[in-house]
C-alpha positions as CSV (number, residue, x, y, z in Angstrom):
1,X,117.0,91.2,84.8
2,X,116.7,94.7,86.3
3,X,114.0,95.0,88.9
4,X,112.0,98.1,88.4
5,X,108.6,98.8,90.0
6,X,106.4,101.8,90.1
7,X,105.7,103.0,93.6
8,X,103.1,101.2,95.6
9,X,99.7,102.9,95.7
10,X,99.4,105.4,98.5
11,X,103.2,106.0,98.9
12,X,104.9,109.2,98.2
13,X,108.0,108.1,96.3
14,X,109.9,105.1,94.9
15,X,112.6,105.9,97.5
16,X,110.3,105.5,100.5
17,X,111.3,102.8,102.9
18,X,108.3,100.6,102.1
19,X,109.1,100.8,98.4
20,X,112.8,99.9,99.0
21,X,111.7,96.9,101.1
22,X,109.3,95.8,98.4
23,X,111.9,96.2,95.7
24,X,114.4,94.1,97.7
25,X,111.9,91.3,98.1
26,X,111.1,91.5,94.3
27,X,114.8,91.0,93.6
28,X,114.6,87.7,95.4
29,X,116.3,88.8,98.6
30,X,115.5,87.3,101.9
31,X,115.3,90.0,104.6
32,X,115.6,90.0,108.3
33,X,115.1,92.8,110.9
34,X,118.9,93.1,111.2
35,X,119.2,93.6,107.4
36,X,116.5,96.2,107.6
37,X,118.5,98.2,110.1
38,X,121.7,97.8,108.0
39,X,120.3,98.2,104.5
40,X,117.2,100.4,104.8
41,X,118.2,102.3,108.0
42,X,115.0,101.3,109.8
43,X,114.2,99.3,112.9
44,X,110.7,99.0,111.8
45,X,111.0,96.5,108.9
46,X,108.4,94.2,110.4
47,X,106.0,97.1,110.3
48,X,106.6,97.6,106.6
49,X,106.2,93.8,106.0
50,X,102.9,94.0,107.8
51,X,101.8,97.0,105.6
52,X,102.8,95.1,102.5
53,X,100.7,92.2,103.6
54,X,97.6,94.1,104.9
55,X,97.4,97.2,102.8
56,X,98.9,96.1,99.5
57,X,98.0,92.4,99.6
58,X,101.6,91.2,99.0
59,X,102.0,87.6,100.0
60,X,105.2,87.9,102.1
61,X,106.3,84.6,103.5
62,X,108.2,84.3,106.8
63,X,110.0,81.9,109.1
64,X,112.1,82.0,112.2
65,X,115.8,81.4,111.7
66,X,118.5,80.9,114.3
67,X,121.7,83.0,114.1
68,X,125.1,81.6,115.0
69,X,124.9,83.3,118.4
70,X,121.7,81.4,119.2
71,X,119.3,84.3,118.8
72,X,116.2,83.9,116.6
73,X,115.0,86.4,114.0
74,X,112.3,86.4,111.4
75,X,113.3,86.0,107.8
76,X,111.0,87.4,105.0
77,X,110.8,86.6,101.3
78,X,108.4,86.4,98.3
79,X,107.8,83.2,96.3
80,X,109.4,83.1,92.9
81,X,106.0,82.6,91.2
82,X,104.7,85.9,92.7
83,X,107.9,87.8,91.8
84,X,107.7,86.5,88.2
85,X,104.1,87.5,87.8
86,X,104.7,91.0,89.1
87,X,107.8,91.6,87.1
88,X,106.2,90.3,83.9
89,X,103.4,92.7,84.3
90,X,105.8,95.7,84.5
């Protein structure tokens, strides 16, 4: 199933970073800050997660995960039930 969303209210384009992060989460991806740097060219992925939660009321889940080098990072995702509800409405 192709994931297409309209832009979030208050954003300028579908290609804005916050819309790309939201689209990735809707596709079922789990995101980390490191992936944000690599995939979305931003060091501020936690800021966009926070905006999704606070401004757009998106129920982003998170947990700490440990990398193979022993460092810990936050991992973010959306529950499948939320993703299905949003995608069925579009």
